[in-house]
DOTI-688985 format. One record per residue (C-alpha): residue in one letter; x, z, y. Coordinates in steps of 0.5 Angstrom, whole numbers, padded with zeros to 4 digits, always signed. Layout:
% residues N
aXZY ...
***
This chain:
% residues 569
m+0085+0317+0167 f+0088+0318+0160 n+0084+0319+0154 n+0087+0325+0150 l+0092+0327+0155 e+0095+0333+0152 v+0096+0328+0145 c+0100+0323+0150 q+0104+0328+0153 a+0106+0331+0146 v+0108+0324+0144 l+0112+0323+0150 n+0116+0329+0150 a+0118+0328+0142 l+0121+0321+0144 p+0129+0322+0145 d+0129+0317+0151 a+0127+0319+0158 t+0121+0315+0159 f+0116+0315+0165 l+0110+0310+0167 k+0110+0307+0174 d+0105+0304+0178 e+0106+0298+0183 q+0108+0302+0188 q+0114+0305+0184 r+0111+0312+0184 v+0111+0316+0177 v+0105+0317+0174 f+0107+0320+0167 l+0113+0322+0164 n+0116+0326+0159 r+0121+0332+0158 k+0127+0328+0157 a+0126+0324+0164 c+0125+0331+0168 e+0132+0333+0165 l+0135+0327+0167 f+0133+0327+0174 g+0134+0335+0174 k+0127+0336+0177 t+0120+0339+0175 a+0114+0334+0173 g+0111+0336+0179 e+0117+0334+0184 i+0117+0327+0181 l+0110+0325+0180 g+0107+0321+0185 h+0114+0320+0188 s+0119+0314+0187 p+0125+0315+0182 l+0129+0310+0187 a+0129+0315+0193 d+0137+0317+0192 l+0139+0310+0189 d+0144+0305+0192 p+0140+0300+0196 t+0143+0294+0192 l+0141+0297+0185 v+0134+0299+0188 d+0133+0292+0190 m+0135+0290+0183 i+0130+0295+0180 i+0124+0293+0184 e+0125+0285+0183 r+0126+0286+0175 d+0120+0291+0175 g+0116+0286+0179 h+0118+0281+0174 v+0115+0285+0168 l+0108+0286+0172 k+0107+0279+0173 t+0109+0276+0167 g+0108+0282+0162 e+0115+0280+0159 d+0119+0286+0156 i+0126+0287+0160 e+0132+0290+0157 y+0139+0291+0161 e+0144+0296+0163 h+0147+0300+0169 q+0151+0305+0171 m+0148+0311+0175 l+0150+0318+0177 n+0147+0324+0174 r+0145+0330+0176 d+0152+0333+0176 n+0154+0327+0180 v+0158+0324+0174 l+0157+0317+0173 i+0154+0315+0166 s+0151+0308+0163 m+0144+0307+0162 m+0140+0302+0157 v+0134+0301+0161 r+0128+0298+0157 c+0121+0296+0161 s+0115+0294+0159 r+0108+0292+0162 i+0102+0297+0160 i+0095+0295+0163 f+0090+0301+0164 h+0083+0299+0166 d+0086+0293+0169 v+0091+0296+0173 p+0098+0294+0171 y+0104+0299+0170 v+0111+0299+0168 l+0113+0303+0162 v+0121+0305+0163 s+0125+0308+0157 l+0132+0310+0159 n+0137+0311+0154 d+0144+0315+0155 i+0149+0310+0152 t+0155+0313+0156 i+0159+0316+0149 l+0158+0309+0146 r+0161+0305+0151 e+0167+0310+0152 s+0168+0309+0144 e+0168+0302+0145 a+0173+0302+0150 q+0177+0307+0146 t+0177+0302+0140 r+0178+0296+0144 y+0184+0300+0147 l+0187+0302+0140 a+0186+0295+0138 y+0190+0291+0143 h+0195+0297+0144 d+0201+0300+0140 i+0199+0307+0138 l+0206+0310+0139 t+0209+0307+0146 g+0202+0305+0149 l+0205+0298+0150 h+0200+0292+0148 n+0201+0290+0140 r+0202+0284+0136 t+0195+0282+0137 a+0194+0282+0144 l+0201+0278+0145 y+0198+0273+0140 e+0191+0273+0144 q+0195+0271+0150 l+0199+0266+0147 n+0193+0262+0145 q+0191+0262+0152 v+0198+0260+0154 v+0199+0254+0149 v+0194+0249+0152 p+0196+0242+0155 g+0199+0243+0162 a+0200+0250+0161 g+0207+0250+0161 k+0209+0245+0166 h+0211+0247+0173 a+0214+0243+0179 g+0220+0246+0182 g+0222+0251+0176 i+0221+0252+0168 g+0215+0254+0165 g+0213+0261+0163 l+0218+0265+0158 l+0217+0268+0151 l+0222+0274+0150 l+0223+0277+0143 m+0228+0283+0143 d+0231+0287+0137 l+0234+0294+0138 d+0241+0293+0134 g+0243+0299+0130 f+0236+0303+0131 k+0236+0304+0123 n+0242+0309+0124 i+0238+0313+0129 n+0233+0314+0124 d+0238+0316+0119 t+0242+0320+0123 y+0237+0324+0128 g+0231+0323+0124 h+0224+0319+0126 q+0222+0323+0132 a+0228+0321+0135 g+0227+0314+0133 d+0220+0315+0136 f+0223+0317+0143 v+0228+0312+0143 l+0222+0306+0142 c+0218+0310+0147 e+0223+0310+0152 f+0226+0303+0151 g+0219+0301+0152 r+0218+0304+0159 r+0225+0301+0161 l+0222+0294+0159 q+0216+0295+0163 g+0220+0297+0169 v+0224+0290+0169 a+0218+0286+0167 p+0216+0281+0172 q+0209+0282+0175 a+0203+0280+0171 s+0207+0279+0165 l+0205+0282+0158 v+0210+0287+0155 a+0209+0289+0147 r+0211+0292+0141 m+0211+0288+0135 g+0212+0293+0130 g+0219+0297+0128 d+0224+0296+0133 e+0222+0289+0135 f+0219+0288+0142 s+0216+0282+0146 l+0215+0280+0153 l+0211+0274+0156 t+0211+0271+0163 h+0206+0267+0165 q+0208+0264+0172 p+0214+0259+0172 v+0221+0262+0172 g+0227+0258+0175 r+0233+0258+0170 a+0237+0263+0174 q+0231+0268+0175 a+0231+0268+0167 e+0238+0269+0166 d+0238+0275+0171 l+0232+0278+0167 c+0235+0277+0160 r+0241+0281+0163 q+0237+0286+0166 i+0234+0287+0159 v+0241+0287+0155 n+0243+0293+0161 l+0237+0297+0159 t+0241+0300+0153 q+0247+0302+0157 i+0243+0308+0160 p+0244+0313+0155 f+0238+0315+0151 t+0239+0323+0152 l+0236+0327+0146 t+0237+0335+0145 g+0244+0335+0144 a+0246+0328+0142 s+0246+0321+0146 p+0245+0316+0141 f+0247+0309+0142 v+0243+0302+0141 t+0244+0295+0144 v+0239+0290+0144 s+0239+0283+0143 v+0234+0278+0146 g+0231+0271+0144 v+0228+0267+0149 t+0224+0260+0149 v+0221+0257+0155 i+0213+0255+0155 t+0213+0247+0155 e+0207+0242+0154 a+0211+0240+0147 v+0209+0247+0144 i+0202+0247+0142 t+0201+0253+0138 a+0203+0260+0139 g+0206+0260+0132 e+0211+0255+0134 l+0213+0259+0140 l+0214+0265+0136 r+0218+0261+0131 k+0223+0258+0137 a+0224+0265+0140 d+0225+0268+0133 a+0230+0263+0132 a+0234+0264+0139 l+0234+0272+0137 y+0237+0270+0130 e+0242+0266+0134 a+0243+0272+0139 k+0244+0277+0133 r+0249+0272+0129 q+0253+0271+0135 g+0255+0279+0135 k+0248+0282+0138 n+0248+0286+0145 m+0246+0279+0148 h+0241+0274+0150 c+0240+0267+0147 f+0236+0261+0149 y+0232+0257+0144 s+0235+0249+0144 e+0233+0244+0139 s+0240+0245+0136 l+0238+0252+0134 d+0232+0250+0130 a+0235+0250+0123 n+0228+0252+0120 l+0225+0245+0122 s+0228+0241+0116 s+0226+0247+0112 k+0219+0247+0115 r+0218+0240+0113 r+0221+0241+0106 m+0216+0246+0105 e+0210+0242+0108 k+0212+0236+0103 a+0213+0241+0097 l+0206+0244+0099 a+0202+0238+0099 n+0205+0235+0093 a+0203+0242+0089 l+0196+0241+0092 s+0196+0234+0090 a+0198+0236+0083 g+0194+0242+0082 r+0200+0246+0080 d+0205+0252+0082 i+0200+0255+0086 t+0196+0261+0082 c+0192+0267+0084 a+0194+0275+0084 y+0188+0280+0084 q+0188+0286+0087 p+0183+0291+0084 l+0177+0294+0089 i+0175+0301+0087 r+0169+0305+0088 a+0170+0311+0092 a+0165+0315+0089 d+0168+0315+0082 n+0175+0311+0082 h+0171+0305+0078 i+0174+0298+0079 i+0168+0294+0081 g+0172+0288+0084 v+0178+0284+0085 e+0181+0281+0091 a+0184+0274+0090 l+0191+0273+0093 a+0194+0266+0093 r+0201+0266+0090 w+0206+0260+0090 r+0213+0259+0086 d+0216+0252+0087 d+0221+0249+0082 e+0226+0248+0088 l+0224+0253+0094 g+0223+0259+0089 e+0218+0264+0091 i+0215+0263+0097 s+0211+0268+0101 p+0204+0267+0103 v+0206+0270+0110 q+0210+0263+0110 f+0206+0258+0107 v+0199+0260+0109 p+0200+0259+0117 l+0204+0253+0115 a+0197+0250+0111 e+0193+0252+0117 e+0198+0248+0122 t+0198+0242+0118 g+0191+0242+0115 l+0193+0243+0108 i+0189+0250+0108 i+0182+0246+0106 p+0185+0243+0099 l+0189+0250+0099 g+0183+0254+0100 k+0179+0250+0095 l+0184+0251+0089 i+0184+0258+0090 l+0177+0259+0090 r+0176+0254+0084 q+0182+0258+0080 a+0179+0265+0082 c+0172+0263+0080 r+0174+0260+0073 e+0179+0266+0071 m+0174+0271+0073 l+0168+0269+0069 r+0170+0273+0063 w+0169+0279+0067 s+0161+0279+0069 d+0161+0286+0072 l+0166+0285+0077 s+0166+0282+0084 l+0171+0277+0087 s+0173+0277+0094 v+0177+0271+0097 n+0180+0270+0104 i+0177+0264+0108 s+0181+0261+0114 p+0177+0260+0121 i+0179+0252+0120 q+0175+0252+0113 l+0169+0255+0116 r+0169+0250+0122 d+0169+0244+0116 g+0162+0242+0116 g+0162+0241+0109 f+0165+0248+0107 a+0158+0251+0105 p+0156+0245+0101 m+0163+0245+0097 v+0163+0252+0096 l+0156+0252+0093 a+0157+0246+0089 l+0163+0249+0086 l+0159+0255+0084 a+0154+0251+0080 e+0159+0247+0077 l+0163+0253+0074 r+0156+0257+0073 f+0159+0263+0077 p+0154+0267+0080 p+0154+0267+0088 e+0152+0274+0088 r+0159+0276+0085 l+0163+0272+0091 e+0164+0275+0097 l+0168+0271+0102 e+0173+0275+0107 l+0173+0272+0114 t+0177+0276+0120 e+0173+0279+0125 t+0176+0274+0131 a+0174+0268+0126 i+0167+0271+0126 m+0166+0273+0133 n+0169+0266+0136 s+0165+0262+0131 d+0161+0256+0134 a+0154+0254+0132 n+0157+0250+0126 s+0161+0255+0123 k+0155+0260+0124 h+0151+0255+0120 q+0155+0255+0114 l+0155+0263+0114 v+0147+0262+0114 l+0147+0257+0108 l+0152+0261+0104 r+0148+0268+0105 a+0142+0265+0103 a+0144+0263+0097 g+0147+0270+0095 v+0154+0269+0097 r+0156+0276+0101 i+0160+0275+0107 s+0166+0281+0109 l+0169+0282+0116 d+0176+0283+0114 d+0181+0287+0118 f+0176+0290+0123 g+0180+0293+0129 t+0185+0288+0130 g+0180+0284+0134 y+0174+0285+0139 s+0172+0291+0135 s+0166+0293+0139 l+0162+0298+0135 s+0155+0296+0138 l+0156+0288+0136 l+0157+0290+0129 k+0150+0291+0128 d+0149+0284+0131 i+0154+0280+0126 v+0151+0277+0119 v+0155+0281+0114 d+0155+0285+0108 s+0161+0289+0109 v+0166+0291+0113 k+0174+0292+0112 i+0178+0297+0116 d+0185+0294+0117 r+0191+0297+0114 s+0194+0299+0121 f+0188+0304+0122 v+0188+0307+0115 q+0196+0308+0115 f+0195+0313+0121 v+0188+0316+0119 t+0191+0323+0117 q+0196+0323+0123 l+0193+0321+0129 k+0186+0324+0132 d+0184+0318+0135 t+0185+0313+0129 a+0182+0318+0125 a+0176+0318+0130 i+0175+0311+0130 v+0175+0310+0122 t+0170+0315+0122 a+0166+0312+0127 v+0166+0305+0124 s+0165+0308+0117 h+0158+0312+0119 l+0156+0306+0123 g+0157+0301+0117 v+0153+0306+0112 k+0147+0307+0117 l+0147+0299+0118 n+0147+0299+0110 l+0154+0295+0110 e+0159+0297+0105 v+0165+0300+0108 i+0172+0298+0105 a+0179+0301+0107 e+0185+0297+0105 g+0192+0299+0105 v+0191+0306+0102 e+0197+0309+0099 t+0197+0316+0099 p+0192+0321+0096 e+0191+0324+0103 q+0189+0318+0106 q+0184+0317+0100 q+0181+0324+0101 f+0180+0323+0108 l+0177+0316+0107 v+0172+0319+0102 d+0170+0324+0107 a+0169+0319+0112 g+0164+0315+0108 c+0168+0309+0106 t+0165+0306+0100 q+0170+0302+0097 m+0178+0302+0097 q+0184+0298+0095 g+0191+0299+0096 f+0198+0301+0092 l+0195+0308+0091 f+0191+0304+0086 s+0194+0298+0084 k+0199+0292+0087 p+0196+0285+0086 l+0196+0283+0079 t+0197+0277+0075 e+0191+0275+0071 e+0194+0277+0065 k+0196+0284+0068 l+0189+0285+0070 e+0187+0284+0063 q+0192+0289+0060 l+0189+0294+0066 l+0182+0293+0064 g+0183+0293+0057 d+0187+0300+0057 i+0182+0303+0061 s+0177+0300+0056 r+0181+0303+0050 s+0181+0310+0054 k+0174+0310+0054 q+0173+0309+0047 l+0178+0314+0046 g+0174+0319+0050 g+0176+0318+0057 d+0170+0319+0062 n+0170+0313+0066 e+0170+0306+0064 r+0175+0302+0069 e+0177+0308+0073 i+0183+0308+0076 k+0186+0315+0078 g+0187+0316+0085 
***
């Protein structure tokens, strides 16, 4: 029936996927060696028979229906399903079906690819992205995601009780445990407290470690005041049971701040701020107690409004807001190949204000649009003198949703005569994954003009390795929370290595941020990271300090140094 049968068989046997040909009666008429290995049978045992005989009836019906569609329409189909292999182990298969016609007779060409390892890697990556590595609890990212789902109109209003609760907790005196007994003892206390907290948490609530000795608990269901008070007392009492170590019983207490989720709360940040204000009051009153948020505690409200007014005035006047630049290092030779622009703000009355404070405030109030434009303009203008350095600028999802964002960026670049190919815009993983059609259109316009797009903080959002190939970006930046543990934790090292290898295969630049030690640097180089930044190389610098650094390196080159613009790691 087939011409050059031996050639066809040899070609099929060389394919990495299990491949076979079925007729309209589901009988196998041709197959390769991989298919025999998958089914655990010889070609003679399979040919002329249906491969569906041992499958679940529901799965059989689905396969027959899809094969029928391929035979009838000629459309290719690709889908995924799980099945038991010959060792009775559940595996994930990617199935691709196409129609082939020989002598007016249609056949279905089936290709099966075992993607079990990929799916397991994705599951592990997702787990690490949403869980604290030390305690196994959820992490700050998971809590933020849940809070964003809670703060919607009507989410906190329940008849017959109060809404859900957000609790923030700090272990009082925890630093003394680390200082007296060592960090291993401190880790034990954190893990044990997390276990106890899960034991008293209401059903379907989220327990998270925010970092350090700070924990949180989020309840979604309405809780009466008496129940809420009782829950807080139970949590405070958790530390009355000794944390028994070998030859010691260190003592700590816990302070709890509580805020009730109501319709008046419209942002996750507002919820956290209120819970934090209540926690601060619990500590102020002597620790080892709980405190509910009330408006009388909100001393930060007037400060926040004052900061908002000052920021608006600074943006309007175009003063007090500057850029700091953190060098970007090429991993292969430690050359400085670019910088990342970071916003800085110093007010005459308020003093130096951290970006951790004023950037979220700008996003909440809409001031992020003029702030982003000011930083982009200033950074491009100041970086014009160094024509061989790239410039990275962080972009907020709010900016990206603005329909005029891409035209604004391109007009600004044209005005300043700053080459688009030197600019890289950094967006968080979650921002790109959740972008709407307009946001994606903005990215398409920018990339078409030569502007590069970077996936920032990779690992803190969805973290799907398989989806990485579908995102239109030029580089991926591995989050510092992964980098700091690459030489200590095998799971984290495996994830960083996997992302690096995949990025290289997809022709992406793989950037590691937060590099602080030579050991981390060497691991990242071996893993395949192409660029790095962090305090090991340089802290963020003013324009003047950057000029001095580059000048010193250039003079070193003239005096006989090996590498121009090179930083020794």
